N, C-alpha and C positions, 0 to 999 in steps of 0.2 A: 032757361037760365041755369038750372041745376046741372043739366047735361053739359053745358059749356064749362061750368066750374069743375065738373068731374073730369072732363077731357083735359083741361088745363092742368089740373092736379096730377093726372096720370103722366102727362108729358114732362112735368117737372121731375117726377119720381123715376120714370122710365123714358128717358129721352130717346127719340128715334135714332136709328143708326146714323143717319145723315147729319144729325145734330152734333155728334161728337167727332172730334178730330183724332186721327191716329196718334198724334203727338201726346194726347191725353191718356193713352193706354198706360197702365202702371208698369208694364214690362218693357217699355221703350228704352229706358236707360240700360237695362241688362242686355237687350237685343243689340243695341249700338255698341256697347262695350265688348260684347263677345265677338261681333264682326270685326271691330277694330283690332282686337287681340290677334285674329288670324293674320292680318297684314303685318302686325308688329313682330310676331314670332317668325313669319316668313323673312322679314328684314334681318332678324337676329339669327336666322338659319337654325332655329331650334326645331329640328325635324320631328322628335316625338310630340312636341306641343302643336305643331301644324296638324299632324294626323289626329290628335285628340280633339281638336276644335271642329273637325268636319262632321257632317251628318253621316248617319249609318250608311245611307245609299252612296255617298261620295267615297267613304272608306272602302266599301265592298267593291265598287266599280274600279277604283284605283288598284286594289289588290288583284282583281280579276284581269284587268288590262295588263298589269305588270307581269303577272304569271303567264299570260298568253304571249306577251312580247318576248319573255325569256325563252319560252318554248319555240317560238317562231325563229329566234336567233340560234336555235339548236344549242342553247346553253343548258347546263344542268339546272333543272327546275326543282327547287327544294320542296315544292308543294304549297298549296294556297295558305295553309295555316302557318307555315314557316315564313312565307312572304308577309303575311299579316303581322306576325310577331316582329319581323324585321322593321316594318313601318312603325309599330308601337314603340320599339326600342331605339329607333333612329339608326339602324344598322347600315351596312354598305349598300344594300338595295335602295333603301329609303334615301340615303345621301345622294346616290346617283340620280334617282328620280327627281328629288326636289332641286338639286343643283341644275339639272336640265330644265326644269320648269322655271326656275328663277333666272336662267339665262335669257328667257323670253318674256319675263314679266318682272317689272320693277315695283315692289310694294310701295315705294314712295309715290308712285303715280296715283295711288289711291289715298295714301296717308297725307301727303303734302300738297298734291295738285288736283284735288277733286273736292266737290261739294257733296255732302251727305244729307239726305232727307229721308225721313221715315215714310214709307209708302203705306201699304195695308198692314194691319195687325189683326190676326185672328186668334182663335184659341190655341192652335198649335203650329201656325205658320205666320210668317211675316215677310215683308220685302223692304229693303233699303234701296233707295234710288241714289246711285253714285254717278255723278256727272264730272267727268274729267275736264279740266280747263280747256276750253275751245271745242268741246264735243257738242254735237247737235242734240243728242239724246242720251239719257242716263242708262246705265246698266242697272238691272233690277236684281240685286243680290238676294237670293232666297235663303231664309232662315227657318229652322225647324225646331220645335220644342220636343226634345227626346230625353227620356230618363231624367226629367226634372231640370234640364238646362237647355239653353238655346245653342244650336249648332249651325254652322255655315254649310249651305248646299253648294259647294264649289262645282261639283259635277252638274247638279240640277240647274245651275246658273249659266255655266260657260261651255259645257260640252255640247257638241251638236246632237240633236235628237235623232 
C-alpha cells in the first residue's frame, strides 16, 4: 500500500511526459508569437525584421546561397560578410531576395487561411503544425531557442534536404 501511495505521489509531482500536453508548456505563447511575427513582417515587407526572426542556420544558408547565386550570375560578389550585412540592414540584395520569395509565397495564406496548433515542445526546439485551408496535412514549422529567444527555422522547415 505504501508503494502505491509513493508512486501516486511521484506521478502527481513529476507527471510522465505523456501526461502533459505541449499546449501546457510555458514557452508556447512566445513560440507562437514569434512564428506569427515572421509572417507579419513578411506581409509588411520589413526586410531587416524578416532576417532577424530567422534561425542562425536559416540566416547562414540564405547568405551562402545568395552569395553563390551572385557568383554564378557572374555579378560582383561583395563577400559573405557584406551580403550578411545587406540582409541585416534590408539593403538592395535583401530586397531583391525577399521580393522574389514573396512573389511565390503569400503570408496571408498562413496568417488568415490556416489553422495553427502547437506540436512538440522541447528544451530548445519546437514545432508548430500549420494546416492551410483545404490541405490534407500540416506543415511542421520548426522553431529553435537561440540566444534566449525563439527563432523560425525557415530553411529547416521548407528547403529540400
